[in-house]
N, C-alpha and C positions, 0 to 999 in steps of 0.2 A: 468412290464418296465416302468422305466419314459418315460415322453415325455419331448423331449428335444429341444429348438427351435432354431433357427438358430446361434444365438449370444452365444450359449451353456450355455443358461438360462432354469428353466423350467419353464412353465406357474404360478407356485403359487410364485416362486421368484421372477421374474417381476412383479407382483400384489403387495408382500410386499414391493418391493424397492419403486416403485411409492409410496406409502402409508407414507413410510418413509421419502422421501423426502418432502412430502405433510407436513408432518408436520412438518419437518425442515424448511422447508418455513414460516409457519405458527409462528412459533415460533424467527423465526428470527424477521418478519415483525413489532409482539408483542412487542420484546426487543426496535428496531428502534424505533418505536411511542414512545413509553414509557421516552427513553430517549429525543425525537422530540417531544415535545406535539405541537398543531396544534394551535394554539394560534391566534384568530379571530383577520383579523385586522379592527382599527377602518378607516371608510374612514375620510381622511384630508378634514379641512373644511379651503374652505380660507377665511382669515380676510375680511370684508368688506372695499372696498377701500375708504380710507379717502377724503372726501369732499374738495377739495380747497378751500381754502380762496378766498371769493370773493372780490374784489375788495371794496363794501361799509363794509365789515366788521370790518375795524380799522376806519372807519370814527367815527367821533364825535354825539355825539349823543344829542337833543336840546327833552326838556320836557317843556309843557306847565302848569303853576302851579297847576291846580286845577289837571293833568295826564289824559285830556281827550287824548289830543293823546302826541304821542312822533314819531320821527322821526330821522334819520342820515342825517348829513349835507356832502359835499362833502370837501375833504382836500381845505385849503389855503381861503377857504371863512371865511369872519368876518361878524359877523350880531349885527346889533343893537337892545337890548331888550328893548322893552315899558316899563314904571315904573310902580311900584306896582296900581300909582293911576288911571292908565287908564283900563276904564271897560274891553274895547276890546284887549286882550292881543293880540300885535303884534311884528314878528320876520323880520327885512329889512337888507337885504346886503348892505353892504359899499362898499364891495368886493367879487367880486363873481366868480374873474377868478380862474380854476382850476391849485393847486399847489399840485400833489400829493407828500406825504412824510409831508406836512407842516399841523398840526390838525388845524382843522377849531374853530375860536375863538369870544365866544358871550359876547357881552359887552353892560354897560350902558351907556356910552359915547361916541357922533359920533366925536369924534378927525382922523378918517382917512376915506377919502371918494376916491374912485378911479372913472374910466368913464369906468365903466364897469355896465353891464343892472343886475336895480335893481330886486330883488327876494323878494318880499311880501307875507309873510307867517302870516296871520290875523285870527284870531280865532272868529269865529260867535255865541256869546253865546246861541242864542234865534232862532238860527237856522231861520234869516230872510232873510239871501240869498240866501234858496234854492228852491224854488219856480222859481229864474231866471234862472238855471242851470238845469233843468231836461233834457233839449234838447240836449245836447251835448255826444262825444263818447264816451263810456263809461270806465272808467282807473282804473284797477284793482292792488293792490296793493297787501301787505304780510298778511292782514288783513282786507283791506276794498274794498270795490268798490264805486268809483267816476264818476266825469263826466268829459270832458277835452274839452273846447271852444275855439276856437281862430277865431281871428277877425285880417283882415289884412285892412291898412288904406293908401293911398296914400300921402306923403310928400313931393311929388315933385310941391304940389300947389305952385306958384308965386315963381319957382325958377326953371327958362329956364334951362334944359341943364342938369337938376338935377333929373334922374328917380331912385328916391328912395320910399322905402315903408318900413310899418312897422308892426309887427304883435302882437297882444295880445293874450299869452296862459295862461288861467285860468284854472284852478284844483277846483273843488268841492268835501268837503265829509262830511259826515254826520255820527256820532257816538258819544254815550252815551249820547242823548238828545241834543249834540250839534255839530255844522259846524266849516269847516275849509276852507278859502278862499285863492289857492294860485297862485300869479300871476306873471307874467312877461312880459314886452315888449321887441323885440329885432327887429334891423336891416333885413328884409328879405335879404338872402343871403347872409348875412356876416359868416364868417367863424368859428371867437371865438363867434360871436353870439350865432351859433348854437350847439354850445360846450358848452355853457351857461346851454342853454333847456337841451342836454342830459343828462348832469351831474345831473340837475334837476328832470330829470324823472327816471333817476336810486336811488335819493332821496325817490321822493314819494313811490319807491316801498317798500319802508321798514315803511312806514306810519301803523303807529296801531295805 
């Protein structure tokens, strides 16, 4: 006599049904997996953020004839370059007013002059001035470390009621066996003169 479960199936039939369902499930999974291969996901890589162009990136570069120093100068500057017969090459500003978008000009003729602070960029071929600028505050550029010194002078002497003072800024750098002295004198507290100094220091950061 067969043993019948409450649902009307024998124990053997129930076991066979479970096995068949298992086989069908496995076969169905294998068939689906074959038609849908598991393609590994490639991790997304973010492109590095573009470095924004700095204010100095479009400025005009000046080079000393022997390539000992190179730097960029602010837009709007007009510089007089010393002639080749001068042993110490010098760039002197004829106009140091910043004019964004107007390329700096280097000329060999002093045809233009304005009442703006005079910036002097003077080569020191034998580093004769190096010992005079060892006590300044360190000033770092893109490729060099120099010094920054400043001297304040009272200009009101002999001029009653006129309280003015001038500030001499001097920057000295040594590179490739040579030195470079950059200087400018401005009126203390003058906003436009302070802007010239700020632009000059941005230019010096590009010095190599």
